[in-house]
Every structure is written in structure tokens, then in C-alpha cells.
C-alpha positions as YAML, in Angstrom:
chain: A
units: angstrom
residues:
- id: 1
  name: MET
  ca: [-6.67, -33.17, -28.52]
- id: 2
  name: ALA
  ca: [-9.45, -31.91, -26.38]
- id: 3
  name: THR
  ca: [-8.41, -34.16, -23.51]
- id: 4
  name: HIS
  ca: [-4.89, -33.07, -23.84]
- id: 5
  name: MET
  ca: [-5.85, -29.29, -23.76]
- id: 6
  name: ASN
  ca: [-7.97, -30.01, -20.63]
- id: 7
  name: GLN
  ca: [-5.16, -31.61, -18.86]
- id: 8
  name: LEU
  ca: [-2.92, -28.68, -19.89]
- id: 9
  name: SER
  ca: [-5.52, -26.31, -18.51]
- id: 10
  name: VAL
  ca: [-5.67, -28.10, -15.18]
- id: 11
  name: LEU
  ca: [-1.94, -28.10, -14.97]
- id: 12
  name: SER
  ca: [-1.52, -24.49, -15.93]
- id: 13
  name: SER
  ca: [-3.97, -23.51, -13.14]
- id: 14
  name: ILE
  ca: [-2.49, -25.54, -10.50]
- id: 15
  name: VAL
  ca: [1.13, -24.33, -11.39]
- id: 16
  name: TYR
  ca: [-0.08, -20.61, -11.71]
- id: 17
  name: ARG
  ca: [-1.61, -20.72, -8.27]
- id: 18
  name: LEU
  ca: [1.65, -21.96, -6.82]
- id: 19
  name: HIS
  ca: [3.46, -19.27, -8.56]
- id: 20
  name: ARG
  ca: [1.20, -16.58, -7.11]
- id: 21
  name: ARG
  ca: [1.65, -17.49, -3.56]
- id: 22
  name: SER
  ca: [2.78, -14.74, -1.14]
- id: 23
  name: THR
  ca: [6.18, -13.21, -1.68]
- id: 24
  name: ALA
  ca: [7.36, -14.17, 1.61]
- id: 25
  name: GLU
  ca: [6.75, -17.82, 0.97]
- id: 26
  name: ALA
  ca: [8.11, -17.54, -2.43]
- id: 27
  name: GLY
  ca: [11.30, -15.99, -1.04]
- id: 28
  name: ILE
  ca: [12.13, -19.18, 0.81]
- id: 29
  name: ARG
  ca: [11.64, -21.48, -2.19]
- id: 30
  name: LEU
  ca: [12.67, -19.30, -5.25]
- id: 31
  name: PHE
  ca: [16.16, -17.99, -6.59]
- id: 32
  name: HIS
  ca: [16.27, -14.17, -6.15]
- id: 33
  name: LEU
  ca: [17.13, -12.50, -9.44]
- id: 34
  name: ASP
  ca: [19.03, -9.92, -7.59]
- id: 35
  name: HIS
  ca: [21.51, -12.59, -6.61]
- id: 36
  name: LEU
  ca: [22.77, -12.49, -10.26]
- id: 37
  name: HIS
  ca: [24.21, -9.08, -9.42]
- id: 38
  name: THR
  ca: [25.28, -9.63, -5.88]
- id: 39
  name: GLN
  ca: [26.44, -13.31, -5.68]
- id: 40
  name: SER
  ca: [29.15, -15.11, -7.51]
- id: 41
  name: ARG
  ca: [28.43, -17.18, -10.66]
- id: 42
  name: GLN
  ca: [29.78, -20.28, -9.16]
- id: 43
  name: ARG
  ca: [27.38, -19.83, -6.15]
- id: 44
  name: ASN
  ca: [24.51, -19.07, -8.25]
- id: 45
  name: GLU
  ca: [24.93, -21.94, -10.60]
- id: 46
  name: ALA
  ca: [25.11, -24.29, -7.44]
- id: 47
  name: VAL
  ca: [21.89, -22.74, -5.89]
- id: 48
  name: ILE
  ca: [19.94, -23.06, -9.35]
- id: 49
  name: ARG
  ca: [20.95, -26.66, -9.71]
- id: 50
  name: GLN
  ca: [19.83, -27.55, -6.17]
- id: 51
  name: LEU
  ca: [16.50, -26.00, -7.08]
- id: 52
  name: CYS
  ca: [16.36, -27.93, -10.41]
- id: 53
  name: ALA
  ca: [13.48, -30.41, -10.59]
- id: 54
  name: ASN
  ca: [11.41, -31.87, -13.35]
- id: 55
  name: ALA
  ca: [8.29, -33.98, -14.03]
- id: 56
  name: TYR
  ca: [7.69, -35.97, -17.08]
- id: 57
  name: LEU
  ca: [4.31, -35.13, -18.89]
- id: 58
  name: GLY
  ca: [4.50, -37.84, -21.53]
- id: 59
  name: ASP
  ca: [4.59, -37.10, -25.24]
- id: 60
  name: ASN
  ca: [8.27, -35.95, -25.02]
- id: 61
  name: ARG
  ca: [7.31, -33.08, -22.84]
- id: 62
  name: SER
  ca: [8.76, -32.34, -19.29]
- id: 63
  name: LEU
  ca: [7.89, -29.67, -16.88]
- id: 64
  name: CYS
  ca: [11.02, -28.32, -15.16]
- id: 65
  name: ARG
  ca: [12.22, -25.57, -12.87]
- id: 66
  name: VAL
  ca: [14.68, -23.22, -14.54]
- id: 67
  name: LEU
  ca: [16.71, -20.33, -12.94]
- id: 68
  name: GLY
  ca: [15.33, -21.70, -9.51]
- id: 69
  name: ARG
  ca: [12.04, -19.86, -10.07]
- id: 70
  name: TYR
  ca: [10.23, -20.48, -13.40]
- id: 71
  name: LYS
  ca: [8.17, -23.50, -14.53]
- id: 72
  name: MET
  ca: [9.00, -24.36, -18.13]
- id: 73
  name: ILE
  ca: [7.84, -27.00, -20.70]
- id: 74
  name: VAL
  ca: [10.68, -28.66, -22.49]
- id: 75
  name: ASP
  ca: [11.27, -31.39, -25.12]
- id: 76
  name: THR
  ca: [12.85, -34.47, -23.88]
- id: 77
  name: THR
  ca: [14.20, -35.36, -27.51]
- id: 78
  name: ASP
  ca: [16.01, -31.92, -27.40]
- id: 79
  name: VAL
  ca: [19.66, -32.64, -26.91]
- id: 80
  name: GLY
  ca: [21.02, -29.20, -27.41]
- id: 81
  name: LEU
  ca: [19.11, -27.07, -24.93]
- id: 82
  name: SER
  ca: [16.22, -28.98, -23.00]
- id: 83
  name: SER
  ca: [18.60, -31.56, -21.65]
- id: 84
  name: HIS
  ca: [20.83, -28.88, -20.04]
- id: 85
  name: LEU
  ca: [17.67, -27.23, -18.61]
- id: 86
  name: LEU
  ca: [16.53, -30.38, -17.30]
- id: 87
  name: LEU
  ca: [20.00, -31.12, -15.62]
- id: 88
  name: ASP
  ca: [21.18, -27.65, -14.66]
- id: 89
  name: GLY
  ca: [18.24, -25.28, -14.63]
- id: 90
  name: TYR
  ca: [19.93, -22.57, -16.42]
- id: 91
  name: TRP
  ca: [21.43, -21.68, -19.82]
- id: 92
  name: GLU
  ca: [24.19, -19.41, -20.82]
- id: 93
  name: MET
  ca: [24.64, -17.83, -17.40]
- id: 94
  name: TRP
  ca: [26.86, -15.15, -18.55]
- id: 95
  name: LEU
  ca: [24.07, -13.87, -20.97]
- id: 96
  name: THR
  ca: [21.51, -14.48, -18.23]
- id: 97
  name: GLU
  ca: [23.47, -12.13, -15.90]
- id: 98
  name: LEU
  ca: [23.58, -9.54, -18.56]
- id: 99
  name: LEU
  ca: [20.11, -9.40, -19.47]
- id: 100
  name: ALA
  ca: [19.12, -9.11, -15.77]
- id: 101
  name: THR
  ca: [21.37, -6.13, -15.76]
- id: 102
  name: LEU
  ca: [19.95, -4.48, -18.91]
- id: 103
  name: ILE
  ca: [16.45, -5.02, -18.46]
- id: 104
  name: LYS
  ca: [14.17, -2.61, -16.24]
- id: 105
  name: PRO
  ca: [10.61, -2.53, -15.35]
- id: 106
  name: GLY
  ca: [8.48, -0.88, -18.07]
- id: 107
  name: MET
  ca: [10.83, -1.70, -20.94]
- id: 108
  name: LYS
  ca: [9.54, -2.91, -24.33]
- id: 109
  name: VAL
  ca: [11.78, -5.87, -25.21]
- id: 110
  name: VAL
  ca: [11.99, -7.99, -28.38]
- id: 111
  name: ASP
  ca: [13.38, -11.65, -28.24]
- id: 112
  name: ILE
  ca: [13.97, -12.74, -31.75]
- id: 113
  name: GLY
  ca: [14.91, -16.44, -31.95]
- id: 114
  name: ALA
  ca: [13.25, -17.12, -28.63]
- id: 115
  name: ASN
  ca: [13.37, -20.94, -28.71]
- id: 116
  name: LEU
  ca: [11.65, -22.45, -25.81]
- id: 117
  name: GLY
  ca: [11.51, -19.19, -24.11]
- id: 118
  name: TYR
  ca: [14.12, -19.41, -21.27]
- id: 119
  name: PHE
  ca: [15.11, -15.80, -21.82]
- id: 120
  name: THR
  ca: [11.67, -14.75, -22.61]
- id: 121
  name: LEU
  ca: [10.56, -15.76, -19.06]
- id: 122
  name: LEU
  ca: [13.36, -13.87, -17.43]
- id: 123
  name: MET
  ca: [12.62, -10.76, -19.50]
- id: 124
  name: ALA
  ca: [8.89, -11.02, -18.71]
- id: 125
  name: ASP
  ca: [9.75, -11.09, -14.94]
- id: 126
  name: LEU
  ca: [12.18, -8.25, -15.26]
- id: 127
  name: VAL
  ca: [9.87, -5.86, -17.30]
- id: 128
  name: GLY
  ca: [7.05, -6.40, -14.84]
- id: 129
  name: PRO
  ca: [3.35, -5.48, -15.33]
- id: 130
  name: THR
  ca: [4.24, -2.07, -16.90]
- id: 131
  name: GLY
  ca: [6.42, -3.54, -19.71]
- id: 132
  name: HIS
  ca: [6.00, -6.05, -22.42]
- id: 133
  name: VAL
  ca: [8.09, -8.94, -24.13]
- id: 134
  name: HIS
  ca: [7.60, -9.72, -27.96]
- id: 135
  name: ALA
  ca: [9.03, -13.12, -28.48]
- id: 136
  name: PHE
  ca: [9.54, -14.37, -32.11]
- id: 137
  name: GLU
  ca: [9.94, -17.89, -32.69]
- id: 138
  name: PRO
  ca: [9.23, -19.59, -36.22]
- id: 139
  name: ASN
  ca: [9.33, -23.20, -35.10]
- id: 140
  name: THR
  ca: [5.73, -24.20, -34.19]
- id: 141
  name: ASP
  ca: [6.59, -26.83, -31.71]
- id: 142
  name: LEU
  ca: [9.06, -24.45, -29.81]
- id: 143
  name: ALA
  ca: [6.67, -21.55, -30.01]
- id: 144
  name: ARG
  ca: [3.64, -23.52, -28.56]
- id: 145
  name: ARG
  ca: [5.74, -24.84, -25.74]
- id: 146
  name: MET
  ca: [6.89, -21.30, -25.01]
- id: 147
  name: THR
  ca: [3.33, -20.10, -24.94]
- id: 148
  name: GLN
  ca: [2.48, -22.77, -22.27]
- id: 149
  name: SER
  ca: [5.23, -21.71, -20.06]
- id: 150
  name: ILE
  ca: [4.32, -18.16, -20.41]
- id: 151
  name: ALA
  ca: [0.96, -19.05, -19.14]
- id: 152
  name: ILE
  ca: [2.00, -21.47, -16.53]
- id: 153
  name: ASN
  ca: [4.05, -18.66, -14.87]
- id: 154
  name: GLY
  ca: [1.55, -15.96, -15.11]
- id: 155
  name: PHE
  ca: [3.17, -13.87, -17.58]
- id: 156
  name: HIS
  ca: [0.47, -13.96, -20.27]
- id: 157
  name: ASP
  ca: [-0.36, -10.30, -19.90]
- id: 158
  name: VAL
  ca: [3.24, -9.15, -20.27]
- id: 159
  name: ALA
  ca: [4.70, -11.54, -23.01]
- id: 160
  name: THR
  ca: [3.37, -12.10, -26.54]
- id: 161
  name: VAL
  ca: [4.61, -14.88, -28.86]
- id: 162
  name: TYR
  ca: [4.69, -14.70, -32.48]
- id: 163
  name: GLU
  ca: [5.04, -17.98, -34.55]
- id: 164
  name: GLN
  ca: [6.67, -15.82, -37.27]
- id: 165
  name: ALA
  ca: [10.06, -15.76, -39.23]
- id: 166
  name: LEU
  ca: [11.79, -12.44, -39.83]
- id: 167
  name: ALA
  ca: [13.62, -10.99, -42.63]
- id: 168
  name: ASP
  ca: [14.01, -7.97, -44.79]
- id: 169
  name: ASP
  ca: [10.79, -8.61, -46.99]
- id: 170
  name: GLU
  ca: [7.88, -10.86, -47.45]
- id: 171
  name: ALA
  ca: [8.99, -14.20, -49.10]
- id: 172
  name: ASP
  ca: [8.34, -17.93, -48.91]
- id: 173
  name: VAL
  ca: [11.10, -19.84, -47.11]
- id: 174
  name: VAL
  ca: [11.75, -23.19, -45.85]
- id: 175
  name: LEU
  ca: [12.54, -23.70, -42.07]
- id: 176
  name: VAL
  ca: [15.05, -26.50, -41.66]
- id: 177
  name: VAL
  ca: [15.14, -27.94, -38.09]
- id: 178
  name: PRO
  ca: [17.47, -30.58, -36.73]
- id: 179
  name: THR
  ca: [15.29, -32.91, -34.73]
- id: 180
  name: ASP
  ca: [17.58, -33.27, -31.79]
- id: 181
  name: GLU
  ca: [18.94, -29.72, -32.17]
- id: 182
  name: PRO
  ca: [15.99, -27.42, -32.73]
- id: 183
  name: LYS
  ca: [17.90, -24.48, -31.44]
- id: 184
  name: ASN
  ca: [19.87, -24.71, -34.70]
- id: 185
  name: GLY
  ca: [16.87, -24.37, -36.95]
- id: 186
  name: HIS
  ca: [17.59, -21.96, -39.88]
- id: 187
  name: LEU
  ca: [15.70, -20.59, -43.00]
- id: 188
  name: LEU
  ca: [16.53, -21.25, -46.65]
- id: 189
  name: PRO
  ca: [14.88, -19.80, -49.76]
- id: 190
  name: ALA
  ca: [11.75, -21.77, -50.79]
- id: 191
  name: ASP
  ca: [13.40, -23.04, -54.04]
- id: 192
  name: HIS
  ca: [16.71, -24.12, -52.18]
- id: 193
  name: PRO
  ca: [17.38, -27.83, -52.49]
- id: 194
  name: VAL
  ca: [16.58, -29.46, -49.12]
- id: 195
  name: SER
  ca: [17.90, -32.73, -47.96]
- id: 196
  name: ASN
  ca: [15.40, -35.66, -47.21]
- id: 197
  name: ASP
  ca: [17.67, -36.48, -44.17]
- id: 198
  name: GLN
  ca: [15.58, -38.07, -41.35]
- id: 199
  name: ALA
  ca: [17.49, -36.20, -38.82]
- id: 200
  name: THR
  ca: [15.84, -32.72, -40.05]
- id: 201
  name: GLU
  ca: [12.27, -31.51, -40.36]
- id: 202
  name: THR
  ca: [11.31, -28.86, -42.90]
- id: 203
  name: ARG
  ca: [8.54, -26.46, -43.02]
- id: 204
  name: LEU
  ca: [7.31, -23.93, -45.57]
- id: 205
  name: MET
  ca: [6.75, -20.37, -44.03]
- id: 206
  name: ARG
  ca: [6.36, -16.73, -44.90]
- id: 207
  name: THR
  ca: [8.68, -14.10, -43.65]
- id: 208
  name: CYS
  ca: [7.96, -10.61, -42.53]
- id: 209
  name: ARG
  ca: [9.90, -7.43, -41.46]
- id: 210
  name: LEU
  ca: [10.13, -6.51, -37.86]
- id: 211
  name: ASP
  ca: [9.47, -2.85, -38.47]
- id: 212
  name: SER
  ca: [6.16, -3.95, -39.92]
- id: 213
  name: PHE
  ca: [4.86, -4.20, -36.27]
- id: 214
  name: ALA
  ca: [4.03, -0.74, -35.38]
- id: 215
  name: THR
  ca: [3.94, -1.35, -31.62]
- id: 216
  name: LEU
  ca: [7.60, -2.27, -31.81]
- id: 217
  name: LEU
  ca: [8.88, 0.89, -33.36]
- id: 218
  name: ASP
  ca: [9.81, 2.12, -29.87]
- id: 219
  name: ALA
  ca: [11.41, -0.99, -28.47]
- id: 220
  name: ASN
  ca: [14.06, -0.39, -25.80]
- id: 221
  name: LEU
  ca: [15.97, -3.64, -26.28]
- id: 222
  name: ILE
  ca: [16.12, -6.31, -28.94]
- id: 223
  name: LYS
  ca: [17.80, -9.61, -28.78]
- id: 224
  name: ILE
  ca: [18.59, -11.43, -31.91]
- id: 225
  name: ASP
  ca: [19.88, -15.05, -32.14]
- id: 226
  name: ALA
  ca: [18.53, -16.34, -35.45]
- id: 227
  name: ASP
  ca: [21.16, -18.75, -36.79]
- id: 228
  name: THR
  ca: [22.08, -17.20, -40.32]
- id: 229
  name: SER
  ca: [19.07, -14.70, -40.53]
- id: 230
  name: GLU
  ca: [20.80, -11.74, -38.46]
- id: 231
  name: LEU
  ca: [21.56, -9.65, -41.41]
- id: 232
  name: ALA
  ca: [18.23, -9.94, -43.10]
- id: 233
  name: ILE
  ca: [16.43, -9.18, -39.81]
- id: 234
  name: TRP
  ca: [18.79, -6.06, -39.42]
- id: 235
  name: ARG
  ca: [17.67, -4.97, -42.70]
- id: 236
  name: GLY
  ca: [13.99, -5.49, -41.76]
- id: 237
  name: MET
  ca: [14.45, -3.25, -38.73]
- id: 238
  name: ALA
  ca: [14.98, -0.27, -40.76]
- id: 239
  name: GLY
  ca: [11.91, 1.58, -39.61]
- id: 240
  name: ILE
  ca: [13.06, 1.06, -35.98]
- id: 241
  name: LEU
  ca: [16.67, 2.01, -36.58]
- id: 242
  name: GLN
  ca: [16.02, 5.12, -38.50]
- id: 243
  name: ALA
  ca: [14.28, 6.80, -35.66]
- id: 244
  name: ALA
  ca: [17.63, 7.10, -34.06]
- id: 245
  name: ARG
  ca: [16.31, 6.62, -30.54]
- id: 246
  name: PRO
  ca: [18.25, 5.12, -27.91]
- id: 247
  name: LEU
  ca: [18.27, 1.34, -28.34]
- id: 248
  name: THR
  ca: [20.27, -1.68, -27.03]
- id: 249
  name: ILE
  ca: [20.77, -4.73, -29.12]
- id: 250
  name: VAL
  ca: [22.26, -8.17, -28.23]
- id: 251
  name: LEU
  ca: [23.28, -9.92, -31.41]
- id: 252
  name: GLU
  ca: [24.94, -13.21, -31.95]
- id: 253
  name: PHE
  ca: [27.37, -12.79, -34.92]
- id: 254
  name: ALA
  ca: [29.26, -15.56, -36.88]
- id: 255
  name: ARG
  ca: [31.27, -14.18, -39.84]
- id: 256
  name: MET
  ca: [30.63, -17.39, -42.02]
- id: 257
  name: ARG
  ca: [27.07, -16.67, -42.11]
- id: 258
  name: TYR
  ca: [27.38, -13.57, -44.13]
- id: 259
  name: ASP
  ca: [28.69, -13.07, -47.69]
- id: 260
  name: ASP
  ca: [30.36, -9.60, -46.56]
- id: 261
  name: PRO
  ca: [30.54, -9.72, -42.67]
- id: 262
  name: GLY
  ca: [32.73, -6.53, -42.77]
- id: 263
  name: ALA
  ca: [29.95, -4.73, -44.49]
- id: 264
  name: PHE
  ca: [27.48, -5.91, -41.91]
- id: 265
  name: ILE
  ca: [29.54, -4.51, -39.15]
- id: 266
  name: ASP
  ca: [29.87, -1.25, -41.08]
- id: 267
  name: ARG
  ca: [26.16, -0.93, -41.26]
- id: 268
  name: ILE
  ca: [25.79, -1.47, -37.54]
- id: 269
  name: VAL
  ca: [28.23, 1.23, -36.92]
- id: 270
  name: ALA
  ca: [26.61, 3.50, -39.48]
- id: 271
  name: ASP
  ca: [23.25, 3.08, -37.63]
- id: 272
  name: GLY
  ca: [24.78, 4.67, -34.66]
- id: 273
  name: PHE
  ca: [25.87, 1.85, -32.45]
- id: 274
  name: THR
  ca: [28.95, 1.36, -30.37]
- id: 275
  name: LEU
  ca: [30.61, -2.15, -30.48]
- id: 276
  name: ALA
  ca: [31.22, -4.48, -27.39]
- id: 277
  name: GLU
  ca: [31.63, -8.02, -27.04]
- id: 278
  name: ILE
  ca: [29.84, -10.19, -24.32]
- id: 279
  name: THR
  ca: [32.40, -12.49, -23.00]
- id: 280
  name: LEU
  ca: [32.16, -15.70, -21.00]
- id: 281
  name: GLU
  ca: [34.57, -14.69, -18.18]
- id: 282
  name: ALA
  ca: [35.32, -10.86, -18.35]
- id: 283
  name: GLY
  ca: [31.76, -9.71, -19.17]
- id: 284
  name: ILE
  ca: [31.37, -6.63, -21.34]
- id: 285
  name: GLN
  ca: [34.40, -5.78, -23.22]
- id: 286
  name: PRO
  ca: [34.89, -3.00, -25.88]
- id: 287
  name: THR
  ca: [35.77, -4.42, -29.29]
- id: 288
  name: THR
  ca: [36.59, -3.27, -32.86]
- id: 289
  name: ARG
  ca: [35.59, -4.20, -36.30]
- id: 290
  name: ALA
  ca: [38.93, -5.90, -36.76]
- id: 291
  name: ALA
  ca: [38.57, -7.95, -33.66]
- id: 292
  name: ILE
  ca: [35.34, -9.20, -34.55]
- id: 293
  name: LEU
  ca: [36.36, -10.17, -38.03]
- id: 294
  name: ALA
  ca: [39.47, -11.93, -36.68]
- id: 295
  name: ALA
  ca: [37.43, -14.43, -34.71]
- id: 296
  name: PRO
  ca: [37.38, -17.91, -36.35]
- id: 297
  name: PRO
  ca: [34.56, -17.95, -38.97]
- id: 298
  name: THR
  ca: [32.38, -20.48, -37.24]
- id: 299
  name: GLU
  ca: [32.77, -18.98, -33.74]
- id: 300
  name: ASP
  ca: [29.59, -17.17, -32.28]
- id: 301
  name: VAL
  ca: [30.47, -13.67, -31.10]
- id: 302
  name: MET
  ca: [27.86, -12.26, -28.93]
- id: 303
  name: LEU
  ca: [27.66, -8.49, -29.50]
- id: 304
  name: LEU
  ca: [26.34, -5.72, -27.24]
- id: 305
  name: LEU
  ca: [25.35, -2.80, -29.53]
- id: 306
  name: VAL
  ca: [24.30, 0.35, -27.63]
- id: 307
  name: ARG
  ca: [23.37, 3.83, -28.94]
...
């Protein structure tokens, strides 16, 4: 373990120094975030693919370049996300573009369900030294890789990782993680029967409320992608929502995840938010309660909620 940590320390130091080279030199080598606003998606994706590179580190870990500018530790056994980052260097470009538009220097941003930290790295870059990103990821393996990536890119002063599951109260739960699709990890009650399928791993955890973190009561933007836990997380944000401050929330919504999806939408509206959908091709489009509920029950609808 000590040898592994020493190797990681050396690697982090080397990559950190490379990352901190002069802006002029970096400008030649790295993808510019302002191109997400000024260039076509097709062109940007092609450039990012050209800049994509990776190095296998052993023990199912690889260091790859994502978004043509960040170094990121990924899991080579992860089919659902890491394989795409290794091959293409980006993930959900339509959401990447939106976050690059929404997040400004100095913002306090919360990334719930941060996974390996692809969006966390982008957010940390966007908020700059006067802002901060708070990334929540209950999966220990993902959280540790994300922490390494944050350090390698020199964002340790502007991003904090919480290896924590969120809900509407403190309770024991089981985190169920598909071994080849860790992004689909989800929480079940501690007394819920859990399969012994070798394709999944289970871990006992304890949840807490987001509004129990006093430093987050004045958050500017919250992204929630938590695979079945979105409603419980929303309830656990009451202390943040009741302040009636301006707030932007990006929320993944699939109606099959909730006993009463219509009531969830009603609660969102009652908390003062307008409804819009973030679409793949057309970007931000106003939507309605009826339109959201008319989507196929298993379809993920990415909502942009603003007040």
C-alpha cells in the first residue's frame, strides 16, 4: 500500500507540474473551454478525440486525457463510462456544453452522483480559485479515483469530495453497484433483500441530508444524478430550498423511479422553479408537467430547474 501511494504521489507531482505550465504553451496543447460556446459540437468532439490519450497504470486503472485538457483516473473494467472516456475523451457533450454556460467564476456548485468526476473537473475549472465544487459520491472506488484526478489537475483547493450517500434522513442503506456499470449504482433500504449475483457488489452505508452541510446553504448550482435517490435528496435539501434564494438545479428524472412522479414535479414547482428540459439536439426547451409525465417511464429526462 505504501509503495502504491508513493507511486501515486510521484505521478501526481509530475502531472501537476505539466498542468501548471505557462498559459501560452498550454494553449497550443489543450482544448479551450470557450470553444464549447463558439464552435460546433461536431468540430469540438473531433478535436477532443484527437487530443484523447491514455496510459495504463496497472490494477485496472488508466490515466486518460478528457475534454482535451484534464488528466483523469478511470477504471478499465467499467464498460458504461470509463470505456467512453478512454475512447472519445468526453461524456454527454450536450450536458458538458450546458454546464460550461451555466457555471461562472466564484460560484459554489454541488455535484451529487459525481461518479469518477468528469463533470466535477469541468466545474472546478469553471468556478476558478474564488469558487468551490462539492462533489458527493457514495461509491468508495469512484470517490477515491475522483480525489486522485482532482489532485493531479491541481484542483484540490477548489473541489472537495464527500464519500457520502444523501437522502432525506439518517438511515442505514445498502449501495448496490453493478461491477461493469458502476454509474448505475443505487441505494436500497438496509433490510431490503439483496441478490448474491456476482455481477454486483453491495456495501452498507449511512445516509445524511444535504442541508446538514451548513456551507452548502448558499449554493448557486446543484447537479443531481443519483439513480433512484433524487426525490429523497430533494426532500433532504429543504433547508436550502426554503431560503428562496436564486438557484439552478440540473436534475435527472425518470418517472419509474418514484411512486408518484407527478407529486414530485408538483413539489419542484411549489419550491419556485420553472421547468425546462435539456435535450440532446435542441438544447434547453421549456416543458410542462404533462410533457415530463408523458415520456416513457424508463427514459431519463434531464431537467433544468431555475428560480
